[in-house]
N, C-alpha and C positions, 0 to 999 in steps of 0.2 A: 525495365526497358523504357527508354524515353520515346515519346510519340513524335510524329511528324519527321520520321527519318532519322531520329537520333540514334546514338550508339550506347550500349551498356558500359558500365565501368570496367568490366572484364575485357571487352573489346578494345576500349581505349588503352588499357594497360598492355594488351597484346600488341597494339599498333606502336605504342611507345617503345616496347621492347624490340620490335623489329627495326624501328627507326634507329635505336641505339646501336643495334648490331650492324646496320648499314654504315653508320658513322664510324664505328670501330673498324670495320673492314676497309673503309676508304682511307682511314688513317694508316692502317697497316700497309695498304697498297702504296700509299705515298712514301712511307718509310722504306719499303722494299725498292721502289723506283729510285729513291735517293741513293740507296746503297749500291744499286746497279750502276748508276751514273758515276759514282765515286770509283768503283772498281774499273769501269771502262776507262775513266780518265787516268787512273794509275797505270793500267796496261798500255794505253795508247800513247800517253804523253810522258809517263815515267818509265815505260817499258818494263814494268814489273811482271814477273812470270806468275800470274794469278789465274787459277782456273775460273770458269764461268760462274760457278756457284760458291765462290770463296766466302769464308766468314771472317770475323774479326781476328780469329786465331791465325788464319793464313796471312792476313795483312801484317800482323805483328811479327810473325816469323820471317816474312820476306824482308821487312825493314830491319829487323835485328841482324839477319844474315848480311845484308848489305852494309850495315854498320860494323861488321867484322866479328860478330858474335857467332857462337856455335849453337845451333838449335837442332835437337834430335827430334825424330818423328813423334816421340811420346810427349814432347813439350819441354823436356829438360833443356835449360838454356844457361850458358855461361860464356865468359869472354874467351876468345882464342888466345893461344900462347903468345901470339905476336903482339898482343895489345899491352898497353901500359895500365897496370891495375891501380895505380895511385895517381890519378890525374890531378894536376893543380887546378883548383876551382877558378872559374873565370871571374875576374873582378870588374865590376861595373865602373864606368868612367862617366864624367859629366855629360849631360845631354843624352844619356843612354847609349853612348858609343863605347865599344871596347877598343882599346889602343892596339896598334899593330904588334907591339912587343908582347902585350898580354896574349893576343891571339896566337902568336907563334909559340908561346910556352904551353899552351893548352894541349893536352894529349889528344890523339886521334880518337880514342874511345869516347872521351867527354864531348868532343866537338861533334862527332857523328850523332850522338844521342841528342844533343841540344838541337841539332839541325833536323833530325827526323821526327822529333816530337810533334811538330805541327801536323804531320800526316796522321799520327796516332790520334791526336785530339780532334782532328777534322772528322775522322771515321767514327770515333767514340762519342762525338757530340750528340746528345739526345735531341737537340733541336737546333734549327738554324740560328737561333738567337744566343747560343752559348758563346762564351768568350773564347777566342782562338788566338794562340800565339802565332806570330808570323815571322819566319826566318828569312832575311833578305841578305843575299851575298853582295858584298862590295868588292871593288878592285883590290883592296887590302885584305880580303878574306875575313873581314870583321862582320859582326852581327849588329844590325842597325835597328833601332826602334823607330817605328813609323806610327803615325796616327792620322785620323781623317782630317784633322786640322792642319797638319804639316806633312803632307804625303811626300814620300821619298821615291826617286826613280828605282825601278826594279830591273836590273840587268838580266839579260837572257844568258843562260848557261847552256852551251851546246856540248857535243861529244868531246871536242878538243879540250874543254875546260874541266872535264870530269876528273882528271888526275890531279888537278890543282885544288879543286874545291871539295870533291867527294861529298857533295850535298845536292839536294834538289830544291830550288826556290819554290815557295808556295805563295800564290796570290789568291786572296779571297775578295771578290768585289763587294761593294756595298749592297748590291742587289744580286741575289743568287738566282740564276735562271731555273735551277732545278727545284726550288721550293715554292715558287709561285708568289713570293712575297717581294714587294717593292721597297719596303721599309724594314730593313733588317738591322737590328742593333748589335753591331760587332765592334768590340774594342780591340785595337791593334796593340799588342804588348811585346816588348822586347824580351827575348829570352835572356839576354845578358843582364837586363835589369832585375831579373828574378833572383839573382844571387848577390848578397851583400859583400862588403869589403872583407869580411872574415870567412867568406865561403859559405855562410849559412843562408838558407832559403828565406826570402822575404815573404811573409804571409800576405795573402791577398784574399780578403773575405769574399770578394766578388768573383773569385776564380777557383771554385772548389775542384773543378776538373783539372785545371793546371796544377793545383797543389798535389793531387793524387798522382799525376804523371811524374812530377819531379820527385816525390817521395821515393818512388821505386828506383830512382836513378842515383840520387846523391846521398842516400842514407848509408853511411859507412858500414853499418851493421849488416847490410844486405849483400855486401861484396865479399865473396869467399875466395880462398886460395884455389888456384887452378891445379888439378892433379898434373903430375909430370907427364903422364900419358893419358890419352883419351880412353874412357871406359869402353870395353868391348862387349858386344852383344853375344849372348850364348846361342849358337845355332844348333845345338844338340836337339835332335828330334824334329828338325825342320825338313822340308821336302828334299829329296835326292836330286841334285843337279849334276849331270855328267860333265866331266872335265876332259877336254881334248888338248893336245899340244901340237902346235904347228911345227912341221919339219923344216929344216933349213931350206932356203930358196934354191940353193944349188945342190940339193941331194941327188938330182939327176943331171948329168952333164949334157952338152949339146949333141953328143952322139947317142943320147938316150941310154946311158949306162949308169948304174948305181954307183955313186962315189963312196968309197971306203965302207963297204957293207959290214965289216967286222966291228969297226968303231960304232957304227949306227946300231948294230945289234946289242952291244953293251949298254948303250944309252937307253934303248927301248926296254931292255930288261929292268933297268933301274926305274924307269917310269912305271912299268908294270908292277914293280915291287911296292910302290906307294899307291897302287890302285887307281892310276890314271885310266880313264875309260878307253881312250883311243888317240889317234893322231890325225892331223889334217895335212894333205899334200896337194900342191899345185900340179895339174897336168897341163904343161905348157904347149899351146898351139904351135909356137915357134920351134919346138923340139920335135913334136910328134909328126907334124905335116910340114916339115921344114923346106923340102926341096921341090916336091911335085904335088900338084893338087890331087887329093883323094888317095895319096899313098901315105899310110900311117905306120909309124914305128913305135910300138908300145913295149919293147923288150925290157928296158930298165924298170918300168913301172910294174911289170909282171914279177920281177925278182923282189922288188920292194914289197908288193902286196902279199907275196908268199911269206916273207919274214913276219909281217904284221899279223897274218892269220895264224902262224905257228905260235905266236905269243898270246893268242886269244885277245887281241886288241881290235877295236873297231876303226873304221876308216871314214873320214869326211874328205871327199874328193872335190877339188875346185876345177871347173872347166875354165882355164885361164886363157882368154882370147885377147890378152893385152901384153904389152912389152914389160919386161922387168929391167930395172936400171934407171937411175936418175931421180928416184923418189927417196924419201926418208926411210932408212932401214934397208935399202936395196944394196946387197953386197956382191951381186953377180949381174951380168948383162945377158939377157935373153930377148932378142928382138922378135918382131913378127916374122912369119915364114919368109924365106928368101923370095919365093915366087910372088908373094904379095908386095914386097918391097920393089920388085921389078915393075909391077903394075903402077906403083906409086911414083916411080920416076917419070913415067909418061903421063900419068893422071894424078897429080898430087891432091886433087879434090876428094880423093877417097879418105883423106885424113881430116880431122877437126882443124879449123883454121880460125885465128883471131883477127881482129879488125885491121892489124898491120900486115896481114897476109902470111903470118908465120904458121907453118904446118906443124902438127903434132903427131908424129908417127907412133905414139904410144898405143893407140887402138884405132879402129876404123870409125869413120863418121857414121852416125845413125841415119844420115841422109841417103846412104846406099843400101839400107836394109832391103829395099825392094827394087834396086837398080842392078841390072845384069852387067856388072863391070868387072867381075872377078872370074875371068876365063869362062864366061857364059853363065855363071851362077850369081845369084844375089848374095849379100852378106848373110842374110838369115838362112839361106840354103846351105852355105858353107858351115855355119855353126851347127845346123841340124845334122849334116853328114858326119861331122866330127863327133858329136854326142852319140849318134847311132853306132858308129864304129866302136866307140868305147864300151857301149852297153853290150854289144855282141862279143867283143874281145874278152871282157871280164864277167861274163855271164855266171861263172861258177862262184865268184865272190858276191854277186848279188843274191844268188840263190841260197848261199850259206849265211847270209845276213852279215857278212864282214863289212860291206859298204853300207853304212847307216844313213848317209846323206850325200846328195850332190848339190854343191853350191855353184850356181851358174854365173860366170863372169859377165857383167853387162856394161863395163866401161873401164876407165883407167884404174889400175890397182885392183881390178876385179870388182869394183864398186859401181853401183848405179849412180852415176853423176857425170857431168861434163868435165873434161880435163882443164878446169878453169884456173887452177893454181899450180901450174907446172914449174918445177924448179929449173928445168932446162930452158924455159922461156924467161927466166929472170925473176920469178916470183920468190918472195921471202915472207915468212910469217911476221906480222899478221895482215898482209896485203889482202885487198878485197878480191883479187883475181880479175879475169876478163871473160866476157861472153865468147863462146866458141861456136859461132853459127855462120861463118863467112865462107864456107866452101860452097860451090855452085849448087849442090844438091839441097842443102838446108836453106839457102837463099831462095831457091825455087819454091820450096815448101812455104817459106814466109811470104813470098809474093802471092801465092795462091790464097793463103789465109787472109791477107790484107784485101785482096780483090773480093773475096767472099764477104768480107765485112763491109765492103763499099768504100774503103779508104785506101786506094792503091798507093798513096804517098807514104803509108805506114810500112811499106815493104823495105825496111832498113833496120839496122841495129842502132841502139842509142849512140849519139855522138858526144854525149857529155858524161859518160860512165867512168872516166878516169882510165888508169892503167893497172897493171898487175899489183903494184905496191902502193896504190892510192889508199886513202882512208875515206870512209863514207862522207864525212862532212866537207871534204875537199872537192866533191863532185856535185854537179847539178842534178844528177840522176838519183843518187843514193842519199843525199842529205835530207835532214828532216823537212818534210813538205816538198821533197824533190819530185822529179818527173816520174819516178817509179810508181807513184800513186795517181798519175794523170790518166786521161783516157787512153792515150797512146801507150803509156807505160804499162797499164793493166793489160791492154791487148797483147803487147809484145811478151810480157812475162807469162801470160796464160799460154800463148803459143809455145814459147821456149820450154816451159815445164811440161806441157802436154806431149811434146816430142819425146821427152825422157820417159814418160809413162807409156806412150805407145810403143817405144822400142822394147821396154821390158815386157809389155803385154805380148808382143809378137814372139820374142825369143822364149819366154817361159811357156807359151802355149805349145811350142815344139819340144821343149825340154820335158814337159809333162807327158807328151806322147812317147818320147824316146825312153824315158825312165819310169814308165808306168809301174805303180806299186812301190816306188821308192820316194822318200821325202826329198823334195827339192827346196832350195833356199836361195836367197839373194842377199847381198851385203850392201848396207848404206853407210856412207862415211859420216862421221860426227863432226860437222863443220860448226864449231862452237864459238869461233871468234866473231865479233861484232853482233853476237846474239842479243846483247843488251842495248842495241840501237833500234830505231823504229823500222828501218828498211831491211835489216839482216842481210847486208850487201853480199857477204861471202857466200851465203846460202843461195841467193838469187843467181849469181853468176854460175854456180854449180848446178843449177836447174831445180832447186827446191824453192817454190814460190811460197815463202813462209815469213812475210813481214809480220809486224806485231798485231795486225788486224786480220790475219788470215792463217788458217791451219794448212801448211804446205805438205803435211805427211799423211793426211787422211786419205787423199786420192791414191797414194802409193799403197797404203795398207789395204784399201778396198780392191785394188788390182791384184795384189798378192792373194787376198782371200778368194778371188775368182779362180785362181789356179791351185789353191790349196798349198801355197808356198809359205815357207817360214821366212821370217825377217831376222837377219844377223846385223847387229848394230855395234858400233865401236865406241871408244872413249869412256867406257863405264868406270875406269879407274881414276879419272880426273876429278879434282875438286875445284870448285869455282874460286874459293878463297886463295888457293895456290896460284891459279891463273892471274888473279888480281895482283898478287904479290910479285910474280915473275914478269908479267906483261900487262901492267895496268892500262896501257893505252889501247889494248885489244878489245876491252869491254866484253870479255868472253864469259860464257855461262854454261859449261859442259853439263852441270847437274840439271839445269833447267831444260836443256836440249834432250838429255837422256830421258827425263821424266815425260816430256812431250811425246817423243817418238815411241817409247814403250807403251804409253797409254793409247796412242793412236792404233797400235797393233792389237793391244789387248781389247780395245773397244770393238774390234771386228772379229775377235776370237781366233787369231792366228798365232802359231807358236813364235816365240821371240827368243833368239839366242844372242850371244854377245861375245865380244873379244876386246882385249885391251888395245889401245891405239899405239902406245909407246911401251918400251921395256918397263917391266914392273918386278921389283925384287923385294920391296919393303912391306912391312906389315900394314902400314897406313893405307897403301894402295890396295892391298888385298882386302882390307876391311871395307873400303869403298866399293869394291866389286861385289862383295857379299851383301852389302846393304841394297845395292841395285838388283842383285840376283834374287833376293828374297825380301821384298818390301815388308817392313814391320806393320802389323795390324791391318793388312789388306783384307777387307771383308770377304773378298772372293778367293783368298788364298793364292793369288797369282804369283808366278815366279818364272825365271828363265827356264827354257827347255834344255839349254846346254850352254857351256862356256868354253871358248877356245883360247888357250894361252899363247901369246906371241912372245918368243918362240923358243924352240930347243936350241941351246947354245952352250958353250963352255962356261959362260957367266952363270947360267942357271944351274949348272952342275957343281958350282962352287959349294963347299960344304954348308956354309951358313945360309946361302941363298936357297939351297935345295931343302934345308930343314924348314925354312919359312914356307916354301912352296908345298911341301908335304902337309904342313899344318893347314894351309889354305885348302888343299884338296879334301882333307878330312871334314872341314867345316862346310864345304860345298856339298859334301855327301850327307850332311846332317849328323855327323859323328861328334862326340864330345872331345874337347882338348883340355889339358890339365893346367895350362898356364895362362888362363884368361886374365886380362887386366881389368879389374873391377873398380 
């Protein structure tokens, strides 16, 4: 022990050890902060669908998928069938420029990987001083070499350029704000200059990281032949997911009579023979309460339910408070009740209204939920009386367990959304749609919200949000950096989306009362187009406040949790790559949307069911449904509570189509099939 306040050798060693641990912890924290900033940048500015705690594997998978490759959940990765497997190498030209003719001859696979490598190297870089390749898009779609001594202008690529370039420009400043260093040694290297005239990689002893990135791409020995069919996962022994089939929209006619019961009985027997669990049927408000308020005719449904019970099938029943006809797949016309239409003639504000004043009679505006404008009743009271009548009329089917679920219609097509993309109003895919808040009742609600906020001049809808078939980048409201993210924009979208949540909250609270002891559910539409833009414009007009910097489905899931309701979601059969091939301008991402919504529901522990959005008869579509129904390697073993197939038809009953459907049902039930493509 040293005198005069000195410390022993052991104490000094202990202090040094603690100091070293603190330095190490600080370095780890800096690395973690840097990783988070990179992920935030990719999500916000590149609109990549990355979870909050994403790791390098998630980043690589996202970039690979966007480059057109197939990445399975277990990490298996290979090019898609649509890609060219033998790309011609890019040949460097003088001054580091690739000629336009050379660029045109380069395959999309090669070009995508050459363009996306900067993101991988940026994320993998162990320190800010690592050498980073920078891809810069020019008007001729060439790759340009830039250096600090001769900087090149970097053009901005917006959504409209996506289809032309299919790459994202990366810019790394001399001083990076996230690393705290003002003098960062970064060398700008042309990707094109890394490949020689013979297509061989040019070695750069100062760029080991770049070397390793290129090795994995241009080594011919690592490119394998693609199988003619994608390998299938074996679902034998997986959890049992019940399968229901939607009945035809017109199975009950306007007189509330069962249409062609003999033919229906034959089809239901076939479904039962392949172990389908049950059927779904719409109980149309416009049929049951057609002529006079509170006079209900359930006769046709009684006959139908009796047939279903005799076959020992289950029933999912939809309380359909909307019009049928005018939407995709509608083959019959079932309007709202006649007495409601008569009220609408004198008071058209009971319907949703767009900014041009066009009324949409598809369903009632949520603005009259608490307004006594329906012969002395509010809209919510009308819905409750209808549901209570159904519960009393079909008590024996509830008691026998034949009715397994009640799905409560909350908007157009029975879905919880605004009618923002109505075909009858001229909308065509992939238009962004229009806000539907211009009836006098919703405008009154908006005015109250603006006054409560202290900004009465905000009591208006956006005046620069385009029209039904606009694209986000063509509008001042939805474009990148647009008014949707301004103070007014955030206020308006908060109010608009909260009206949707409040409507569902009111109706489901009464549905829970009417159907006590029975599972209730609501359906959300899968609005996947423009999902890969910052604003998610089509979702915003439909009432889902889900831009790239906000989770718009968490509040809905929490509300459903409050009522013990299940979530039914659509579009589980759609593949993002197919959407890019068919409608590249739509910047759609159904897979990303499905993953977000399912996890929002699972995070609050509510049942999640699903259905296909469009007709599906092929094995590829069924496999996609299975992947979403039973996620691979989910540590919590989560899976869909049920799946409902859209819909019973003569096409489904075709021999080949039905054999595929039977195979799909077996796999949903966790049974083995003998013809797996391995």
